[in-house]
N, C-alpha and C positions, 0 to 999 in steps of 0.2 A: 222637773227640778222647785217649783211653786209648792207643791204639797211637802218639801221639805222646808220650806219658809221657820217655822217655826223652830225647826230642830236647829235650823244653822243659827237663829237667833241665837238661841238658849246658849248655843258652844259660845258663837262669837263675842258672849258680855262672860260668861265666865275666861274663855281666852283672855280679856283684856284686863279682867282682874285680878287673876293668879297668873300664869303663862300658857302660853300651850305644852309645855312638857307637862305640868304640870296638871292640864286639863286632861290631857290625853289618861294620864294615871289617874286621875279621879274620875275618867269614866269607867275605865277596866273596870277597878274597883266598887261601883257604881254598877254596872252592868253585871259584877257574879254576885254582889250583894243581894240587890234585886233577883232575879234568877230565884237566887235558892229561896229567898225569903217567898216570893210569890207562888213558886212552888209547892213547895211547901205549905201553904197556905189553901194553894186549889184542890189541895189532897186531900189536907184534913175535911172542905166541904164536901170531894165528892164519894170519900169511902166515912171517913171517922179517922179523928183527932189519934194520932199510934206513933211509939216515937219507931219504926220500921219506916214511917215517910220522909224520914232526911234522907235515907239512901237515897232514893230515885232523884228529890231535890239536889241532891250534891254534883249527882251525875247528869242533873241539868244545869246548875251552872255551870258544871267543867265541861260539856259535852265535845267533841270534835264537831261536830257544824258549827257552835263559835267557837271555838278554834281556828278552825279553817278560814272563817271573814276575819276573825282576827292581823292570820299573817297576808291574807290574799285579797279576802274582801271589802267592803264597806261598813263604815261607822257608822252607820244608819240600819245597818243586820243587827251590829250589835246592840244596839238602842230597843229597835224591833224587837228581837229577841228576848228581851228582859224582861219588857212589856206585854210577849205577848200570855201570861199566865194571867195577869191582871184584867187581861181585854176579856179573857175566857172567863174567869170567877165571874167576875164584876157582870156581867152580861146573863149571866144565869142565873145572881141573887136577884139582879133587879127583874130578868124574866118571872122567876117563884116572885121575891116580894113585893116587888115594885115601888122600892124606896129611893129616895130623891139619891143620900148618899151613894148606894148600889150604882144610880146614875150615871151622877157625876164625874166617881172614878174612873168607868166605864168607856165614859165621852174624852174623859183626859189622855187612859190608856190608848185610844184607838187613834188621836192625834199623834202619835211615835207608831203605833203600829204601821198606822197608813201611808207614812212614809217609805216604808219599802210593801207595795203593791200584794206582789208575790205571798210575801208574811200572809197582810191580810186575808188573799181570795184562801187561803191555805186552815188558815182559822176558823173562815165563815163555810165553808164545807166540814170543816171537821163538826164547828158546833150544832147545825143541822141534820148532821148526824146524827150525833149525840143527842138533841134533844129527840126523831126521830124515834128513837131505840127507848129513852125513856116513854116515849107515848103509846111503845108496842110494852114495852118489860112491866113498866109501875105504872101505867095506866094514868100519867096527869093529864091536865086538861088540853086538849088540843086548842081549844080557843082562846083559852088565857095567855098559852105561851104561844099562841102566834101573833098576838092584840100585840104582847111584851114586845116580842123579837119587832115586828113591825115599827110600836112605837120607837126602841131604841133606834132602831136603823134611819128611820125619817130624821133625829135629831142629830145621829153620823153626818149624814149627808147637808143637816142644814151648816154645822161648823166648817164642815169642807169642803165651805160652796165657794172659800175664795182663787180655792185652785181644780176647783170640779169643774168650771162654765170656761172658766180659758182655756181648759183642755178639751170639752166637749167645741168649742169654738174651735180647735187645731187636728181636730180628730183626725180628717181626713189626708190634713198633712202626713201627722204621723203615720197614718197609716202607709200613703205611698211610701213615705222613708223605709219603711219594714221591708214592704213587698220587692221597692224596684231599688234597694241598697244607696238610696242616694241620701244618709242623713248624715253620715261624716268618713272621713277617710280610715275602710276597713268596712265600716258601717254595720249593717246588722247580716250580713255576708251568714257567721257563725251558727246565725237564730236559720238561717233560710236553708242551709244545709247541714243542719241535726239529724242526724239518726237516731238520738234518744228517745227512749221509750218508758212505760212504767213498767215492766218485765227486767228492763236493764238497769232501773233504778230499786226495784227489790231486789236482784242477784249483788247489787251496789258493782257494776260496772265501774271502773275506773278508780274504785275505791280497796282493791284490793291487789294492784297492778305495784 
């Protein structure tokens, strides 16, 4: 919960200035707009600027994943989802050009992406796989990429230390709560008893019924 402190504070201030209902509507418009613009810019950077890039950007902005979280998920996911292309794009830009601007935007995006740790972890896995592919296919510098990646993540840890330290200090309690199902009524029983697998995810089990 502490990792969501900044996001919570921003939303609370906005809701106080306008109204809760207007805040939700503003958030939805912001999420859809940022998702579209950021994904388009990411595609322009990864391949090259072309009109066809508007289509996948539009599909990303109105994806079933985002819709699912709007009707039954957490608004933290909306924000994390919207900032994901920003996080990915500017981390790559920083690794490539080492500019302070790219680093600053990447660090800002990381604050919102990391509010949902599963998105953060997924993005990191994708980024590492992408960098490996670039090293193998395009022969980009291994040392340069590694140094840029490490520097960026040292700073990510530094700006997120306000929740990382409390989390680490409570890690044994969190682990016990998950494994022993004592966190709250209902607890993590569904997690313990889950039969989900990578194959089921690939086969879209649960989405086609």
